[in-house]
C-alpha angles and dihedrals in degrees: 000000000000118000117252109251110247116227115247111253115240114236120242125243089248093052091047091053091051090058091047094046111157094014091116091254115123137167112246104174119082105218127099104292110239128225119266130218124250090242125111117270120269127235121229110242112185088201098055130059115254107260109173131161119239111287096013128154117233117208103211096213109179094012113130115204090220094059117097091222093064092075089053090053092054092051090048091049089054090049089050093055101256116151095203145019121202122210141171116241094220088189092298133133107252098184093104094050091048088057089049091051092048090049090047094047094240129121116242111214122186125202125199112267091240095058114099120235089228093056093041088053090051094048093049094045094048089049094051094044090050091053090056087089090068108272145030093241119152119278120239129235092262090069090060090053089052091050091050089055091047091051091047090052095046099044101032106241143083108277138210130184117209138187122224090271089063091247113148105241096181140344137199124260104196116144123244097021109130119237137182137224093267093056091045093053091043091053094044093048096032086226130092106254113246113256129168089241094054097090095052093046095050095045089054091051096048092045092056126082095211142022115321128201110228116198111222121236099236130288085028117086126238122268139210108214140177135185114242111221139173103208105309095339118100112220104174140296144264122227123193121190112239098197097177100023086249104126108120132206087272089063089049091053090048090051093050090055088047092056092056088058094044092054090062092049091047094050092049094043090062111121126231089255091060092050092047089050091053091051090050090049090054092049091049092051089055092047092052093044089054120204131128099314095049091097091052091047089053089049093051089048091050094241103125095108101022101098155161090078129194125191116208117192124205120195122182116223099238128150085215127018103256108206098215095046091051093051090047092048088053091050092049096047093043092052096048097042094046088049089051095048132007092218098060119118123191134195139170114234115181101313096332128096114211126198120194115201122194131203089025106169122190092250090059099051092091091059089047092053089050090057093050092052088050093053090051091053092045093048090055090048103042102027098031089229133116115234128200116209132194132184122212123213123279111262126188105213127060087228088066099052088097089061091054089049090049094052089046090054089049090053090050089055092052090049093050091048092051095238089124122045124235134024097280139050138156126226088238092059095050099031096130094051089046087058090051090051091052093048091050092056089048089052092049092055093039105040092174088071090066119097107256088212090057092050091048090048090049093048092047092049089049093052100041106028095244126142102218094131094054092045094053095041091053091044090056092042090061093048092254092303103157096195097050091044095050089049092047091050094038089237131137109249090240090058088048092052090049091054092049092051088049092050089060094044098049103030103025092237111175112190092187090073103087097196094046090047093053093049091045092050094048091047092053089054096048093048088065090054095053 
């Protein structure tokens, strides 16, 4: 007697979101998420009645969260049997719509504004189709090889799928498709061979929104390449050999469609190690940002009794933050720092890579600085990018880690402005200048602290082209030594005396008043830092 086929269990919204982690799709409503059907998502059409199958997903294309009609559409979707409605936030408060969704019994999902509806539809469609086999369990590497073969057949060239570390995850094996030495070496070593042109080629791929034609440096063949993304997050790239430079725009469109499918595969192929690393990175961000939950983050990272702590910040010198370069810099810093010390933790925040070192005794600081200098050199050699680095002060408690990061950021600002020479400095070396930087920020927010005489002098110089402010500041810098001041300004001492006399006559400057002179000198310095 044949067994009765069991119906395939529909995945829950939460299960679906776990698979699509980091795709830019999040659950905003608070109710118990319903289960969704295995059918493709539906598109909202304001000119047609809502007709959804039980458990369907409605993509709210064109629905603005601020329009009163949107709440009605959510209610209608629930009545039509939809399990979830997807909206874009568009800088609106969605709290009211989340309440409407909870009352109606439908899940409200929100996707990042930058994510295209076409890409989201492809990701959802692929996830639902994959679950038709009975579960949303992770795909194996073999699935990526099958995908590479499918792309090679569809686009018309030998294909490789890479992660952000330029490691070859999978490659096509179709016969009679030409390849070159670069591809052969990449497959043998499962890693893209280093070439001087790599940085520029990857940068162009990750800057583009679609497929890019890459001209090969002979004898290498041309490539058609595309970045693989889940929402705003880059996951890797796909490269197709264009042996005769014959792949047409249709091939590019086919590759773009394939990239959407590859995103799902790569998301689901992430190992538990990668997920744990992402969790640690999020905890480290919270710890570096400070705030009420910093102590809890330190506890979860096991850092409560691991001081002293030092934060080192690395910032690439880029006109525009290039996604691929930042990821590769993070990998380089992480690898070197973890090799240097087991207790190192690294994370990318914005365009800066932060490394947190634990158990940093004063005697080991020289070795830490040597590591930072080596990283600057290796970044220039392997990534073709100049990097500035700054070390914050050592702090004893985990609750003070944010202060070390704050000072490291200030040192980076000084290095970027050219006020300190070289590509590296520590907070200890420039402590006095850091104090001035913080005082300048305080004076900007509290103008009454600024010396009125300094303000009048600056305004006068700006209107008449004189240099009274520079003259007076230099004179005070040299402890009112006329000979040294005149030499530093390339002036005759009589000229200097005349300027000092005019300062007293025009602005009422009395250098015999110690308190006034101190505030005046400080204000003149801070004006230069504004």
